[in-house]
FIKE-17781 format. One record per residue (C-alpha): x negated, y negated, z; residue in three letters; residue number from 1. Coordinates in Angstrom, 2 decimals, padded with zeros to 5 digits. Each point is the difference from the previous one (the first is absolute). Layout:
BEGIN
X, Y, Z, ala, NUM
...
//
This chain:
BEGIN
000.00, 000.00, 000.00, met, 1
-001.39, -003.39, -000.98, ser, 2
-000.59, -002.68, 002.63, thr, 3
000.18, -003.78, -000.11, ile, 4
-003.79, 000.07, -000.33, leu, 5
000.31, 002.06, -003.21, asp, 6
002.39, -002.60, -001.39, thr, 7
-002.28, -002.88, 000.96, ile, 8
-003.09, 001.70, -001.45, thr, 9
001.73, 000.68, -003.32, ala, 10
001.07, -003.64, -000.22, ala, 11
-003.52, -001.10, 000.93, lys, 12
-001.52, 001.91, -002.93, arg, 13
002.26, -001.92, -002.39, glu, 14
-000.80, -003.28, 001.73, glu, 15
-003.75, 000.54, -000.21, val, 16
000.21, 000.91, -003.68, ala, 17
001.80, -003.28, -000.71, leu, 18
-002.44, -002.01, 002.13, ser, 19
-002.98, 001.39, -001.89, lys, 20
001.52, -001.30, -003.24, lys, 21
000.98, -003.43, 001.32, ser, 22
-003.13, -000.69, 002.09, val, 23
-003.06, 001.89, -001.31, pro, 24
-002.70, 001.07, 002.45, met, 25
-002.51, -002.52, -001.33, glu, 26
002.32, -002.87, 000.95, ile, 27
000.22, 001.33, 003.55, leu, 28
-003.80, 000.20, 000.17, his, 29
-000.22, -003.70, -000.89, ser, 30
002.33, -001.09, 002.81, ser, 31
-001.65, -002.36, 002.55, pro, 32
001.27, 002.19, 002.84, met, 33
-001.63, 003.07, -001.51, phe, 34
-003.43, -001.47, 000.72, leu, 35
000.62, -000.79, 003.68, arg, 36
-001.55, 002.06, 002.79, lys, 37
002.63, 002.00, 001.84, cys, 38
000.79, -000.50, 003.68, asn, 39
-000.38, 003.11, 002.17, ser, 40
003.13, 001.27, 001.72, leu, 41
-002.13, 002.54, 001.82, lys, 42
-002.16, -002.70, 001.56, asn, 43
003.09, -002.01, 000.91, ser, 44
001.63, 002.93, 001.78, ile, 45
-003.20, 000.93, 001.84, leu, 46
-000.63, -003.51, 001.33, leu, 47
000.15, -000.12, 003.82, pro, 48
003.46, -001.18, 001.01, gly, 49
001.53, 000.76, -003.41, ser, 50
003.72, 000.75, -000.02, ser, 51
-000.45, 002.66, -002.66, gly, 52
003.34, -001.10, -001.45, ile, 53
000.31, 000.04, -003.78, ile, 54
003.11, -002.13, -000.44, ala, 55
001.95, 000.62, -003.17, glu, 56
001.93, -002.27, -002.32, phe, 57
002.85, 002.17, -001.30, lys, 58
003.34, -001.30, -001.23, gln, 59
001.84, 003.24, -000.73, lys, 60
-000.46, 003.78, -000.03, ser, 61
001.75, 003.07, -001.48, pro, 62
001.00, 001.19, 003.48, ser, 63
001.24, -003.32, 001.45, lys, 64
000.98, -002.03, -003.06, gly, 65
-000.49, -003.78, 000.26, val, 66
-001.92, -000.87, 003.17, ile, 67
-000.80, -003.69, -000.35, asn, 68
000.54, -001.43, -003.46, ala, 69
-000.49, -003.61, 001.06, ala, 70
-003.45, 000.37, 001.59, ala, 71
-002.86, -002.03, -001.48, asp, 72
-003.27, 001.89, -000.31, val, 73
-002.25, -002.98, 000.80, val, 74
001.99, -000.98, 003.09, val, 75
000.14, 003.57, 001.27, val, 76
-003.59, 000.96, -000.84, ala, 77
-001.53, -003.13, 001.53, thr, 78
002.22, 000.48, 003.04, gly, 79
-001.10, 003.62, 000.37, tyr, 80
-003.64, -001.10, -000.13, ala, 81
000.56, -002.67, 002.64, ala, 82
001.83, 002.52, 002.19, ala, 83
-003.09, 002.20, 000.14, gly, 84
000.51, 002.64, -002.69, ala, 85
-003.21, 001.80, -001.00, ser, 86
001.13, 000.30, -003.59, gly, 87
003.00, -000.59, -002.23, ile, 88
001.70, 002.46, -002.33, ser, 89
001.84, -001.36, -003.02, val, 90
002.40, 002.20, -001.98, leu, 91
-000.49, -000.43, -003.73, thr, 92
002.54, 002.54, -001.32, asp, 93
003.02, -001.89, -001.30, phe, 94
002.72, 002.49, -001.00, pro, 95
000.13, 001.83, 003.33, phe, 96
-001.52, -002.44, 002.51, phe, 97
000.53, -003.46, -001.51, gly, 98
-003.73, -000.70, 000.00, gly, 99
-002.19, -001.74, -002.57, thr, 100
-003.66, -000.56, -000.78, leu, 101
000.82, -003.69, 000.12, asp, 102
000.77, 000.38, 003.71, asn, 103
-003.40, 001.60, 000.53, leu, 104
-001.75, -002.83, -001.83, met, 105
001.91, -002.64, 001.98, lys, 106
-001.02, 001.67, 003.26, ala, 107
-003.62, 000.13, -001.15, arg, 108
-000.11, -003.68, -000.91, leu, 109
001.55, -000.92, 003.33, ala, 110
-002.28, 002.29, 002.03, leu, 111
-003.42, 000.32, -001.64, pro, 112
-001.60, 001.70, 003.04, glu, 113
002.80, 002.41, 000.97, met, 114
-000.23, 003.67, -001.07, pro, 115
002.88, 000.75, -002.37, leu, 116
001.33, 003.44, -000.89, leu, 117
001.73, 000.56, -003.32, arg, 118
002.88, 002.32, 000.90, lys, 119
001.15, 001.83, -003.11, asp, 120
000.02, 003.40, -001.64, phe, 121
-003.44, 000.26, -001.55, met, 122
-000.31, 002.64, -002.70, ile, 123
-002.39, -001.58, -002.51, asp, 124
-003.41, -001.73, 000.02, glu, 125
001.65, -002.96, -001.72, tyr, 126
001.95, -000.77, 003.19, gln, 127
-003.23, -000.18, 002.00, leu, 128
-001.45, -002.61, -002.35, val, 129
003.35, -001.78, 000.08, glu, 130
-000.12, 000.02, 003.82, ala, 131
-003.50, -001.48, 000.11, lys, 132
000.97, -002.65, -002.56, ala, 133
003.02, -000.92, 002.13, ser, 134
-001.93, -000.48, 003.23, gly, 135
000.25, 003.36, 001.76, ala, 136
-002.70, 001.13, 002.43, asp, 137
001.52, 003.42, 000.68, val, 138
002.09, 002.37, -002.10, val, 139
002.39, 002.74, 001.06, leu, 140
-000.28, 003.48, -001.47, leu, 141
002.85, 002.38, 000.84, ile, 142
-000.83, 003.70, 000.17, ala, 143
003.48, 001.03, -001.12, ala, 144
-000.47, -001.91, -003.29, cys, 145
-003.42, 001.43, -000.89, leu, 146
-001.97, 003.17, -000.62, ser, 147
-003.22, 000.55, 001.94, lys, 148
-002.03, -000.99, -003.08, leu, 149
002.08, -003.14, -000.65, gln, 150
-000.34, -001.06, 003.63, ala, 151
-003.76, 000.46, -000.09, ala, 152
-000.41, -001.88, -003.29, glu, 153
002.21, -002.93, 001.01, leu, 154
-001.62, -000.32, 003.44, ala, 155
-003.46, 000.02, -001.57, cys, 156
001.00, -002.64, -002.56, lys, 157
001.57, -002.23, 002.65, ala, 158
-003.20, 000.11, 002.02, arg, 159
-002.02, -000.84, -003.15, glu, 160
002.20, -003.07, -000.36, leu, 161
-000.84, -001.01, 003.57, gly, 162
003.38, 000.81, 001.51, met, 163
000.78, 002.19, 003.00, glu, 164
002.35, 003.00, -000.29, val, 165
002.92, 000.93, 002.23, leu, 166
000.97, 003.60, -000.76, phe, 167
003.50, 000.91, 001.14, glu, 168
001.10, 003.47, 001.04, ile, 169
003.29, 001.36, 001.31, his, 170
-000.88, 003.50, 001.21, gly, 171
-002.66, 002.65, 000.61, glu, 172
000.17, 001.27, -003.58, glu, 173
-001.42, -003.33, -001.23, glu, 174
-003.07, -000.04, 002.25, leu, 175
-002.05, 001.80, -002.63, glu, 176
000.71, -002.78, -002.50, leu, 177
-001.75, -002.72, 002.03, ile, 178
-002.82, -001.38, -002.21, pro, 179
-003.45, -000.58, 001.44, glu, 180
000.07, -003.62, -001.19, his, 181
003.06, -000.88, 002.10, ala, 182
-000.58, -002.50, 002.79, asp, 183
003.26, 000.60, 001.84, phe, 184
002.42, 002.89, 000.27, val, 185
003.53, -001.19, 000.52, gly, 186
002.68, 002.28, 001.37, val, 187
003.46, -000.93, -001.21, asn, 188
002.52, 001.06, 002.62, asn, 189
002.82, 000.02, -002.54, arg, 190
000.95, 003.41, -001.41, asn, 191
000.25, -000.51, -003.77, leu, 192
002.66, 002.69, -000.37, lys, 193
002.33, -000.96, 002.85, thr, 194
-001.14, -003.65, 000.42, met, 195
000.09, 000.56, 003.78, lys, 196
-002.75, -001.61, 002.07, val, 197
-001.89, 001.50, 002.95, ser, 198
-003.16, -001.28, 001.70, leu, 199
-000.75, 003.61, 000.91, glu, 200
-001.26, 000.42, -003.56, thr, 201
-002.88, -002.37, 000.80, ser, 202
-000.63, 001.60, 003.40, val, 203
-000.11, 003.48, -001.53, his, 204
-002.28, -000.87, -002.92, leu, 205
-002.50, -002.23, 001.81, ser, 206
-002.30, 002.77, 001.36, pro, 207
-000.03, 001.63, -003.45, leu, 208
-001.37, -003.13, -001.73, ile, 209
-003.82, -000.30, 000.04, pro, 210
-001.11, -002.73, 002.40, asp, 211
-002.15, -001.78, -002.58, tyr, 212
003.20, -001.30, -001.58, phe, 213
001.72, -002.89, 001.74, leu, 214
003.53, 001.18, 000.82, lys, 215
003.02, -002.14, -000.87, ile, 216
003.56, 000.79, 001.14, ala, 217
002.77, -001.03, -002.38, glu, 218
003.81, -000.28, 000.33, ser, 219
002.22, 000.26, 003.03, gly, 220
-002.06, -002.27, 002.29, ile, 221
002.76, -001.88, 001.79, leu, 222
-001.48, -001.32, 003.24, asn, 223
-003.31, -000.58, 001.81, pro, 224
000.44, 003.30, 001.86, glu, 225
-000.23, 001.78, -003.35, asp, 226
-003.35, -001.69, -000.67, val, 227
-001.29, 001.02, 003.42, ile, 228
001.05, 003.61, -000.66, lys, 229
-001.62, 000.05, -003.43, leu, 230
-003.16, -001.67, 001.25, lys, 231
-000.33, 002.76, 002.61, ala, 232
000.34, 002.52, -002.85, ala, 233
-003.00, -001.49, -001.81, gly, 234
001.49, -002.64, -002.29, tyr, 235
-001.70, -003.38, -000.47, arg, 236
002.34, -001.52, -002.57, gly, 237
003.79, -000.35, -000.04, phe, 238
001.89, -000.88, -003.18, leu, 239
003.22, -001.79, 000.88, ile, 240
002.34, -001.56, -002.52, gly, 241
003.70, 000.65, 000.34, glu, 242
000.02, -000.60, 003.76, asn, 243
-001.17, -003.58, -000.61, phe, 244
001.64, -000.69, -003.35, met, 245
003.52, 001.00, 001.08, lys, 246
000.09, -002.86, 002.51, thr, 247
001.06, -003.60, -000.62, ile, 248
-003.62, -001.12, 000.46, asp, 249
-002.60, 002.70, -000.76, pro, 250
-002.82, -002.23, 001.24, val, 251
001.51, -000.44, 003.46, ile, 252
000.74, 003.74, 000.14, ala, 253
-003.63, 000.78, -000.81, cys, 254
-001.34, -002.54, 002.50, lys, 255
002.22, 001.27, 002.81, glu, 256
-000.85, 003.62, -000.79, phe, 257
-003.75, -000.63, 000.21, ile, 258
000.30, -002.15, 003.13, met, 259
001.92, 002.73, 001.85, lys, 260
-002.59, 002.71, -000.32, trp, 261
-003.34, -001.79, -000.20, lys, 262
//
């Protein structure tokens, strides 16, 4: 039975094919942002006193529908940074998440020193070059979208481009797909088949992930107590989007969240 991820990946292949025709790789290579030195999310998370929070700008999702259509990426991203986020994730998939590369570029111009993650479904080297040219410092690779060889090749290419790699897994069966060139291993607590969320997924998988990868917990982090629990399980980074974005003011939600547990 196909999952929402299968649907998204199929659509992404068509999207990438069209992008290659409309914006050739050589144009991306000539972008001013392509030449910039990337900021390190790893260093930001490991700084003494770091919150470890990777705050996400996300306006809708397949599971929740519209979350916050009126939010402005510059206002939210700069607010997240001021609130103490260690990094910012920007969704760039439009059909399913309402994201755009333009949002990523706006966040980069507003926050030249902040580590930015391009959150998308990366299946082709073209998207990595596109990410670098749009201001990304980190890219997400999702195990469920890739073969072991694809994951290894894309992670290696991203590192060649100077970007860090967050490799996302959902279960034990994906541990063997983790590429050596990943910087972070993210555990998504959302079951892709049922869409249910459980932090126990992160707790269970943590001891199975090699310690030389920085561990990031994703999805289902609702309160500071969840961060404390995940930190005790070995996680240094915490990707939080919907919990902030669903509020009237995502910036205040982020600030209050960080203040409560730090």
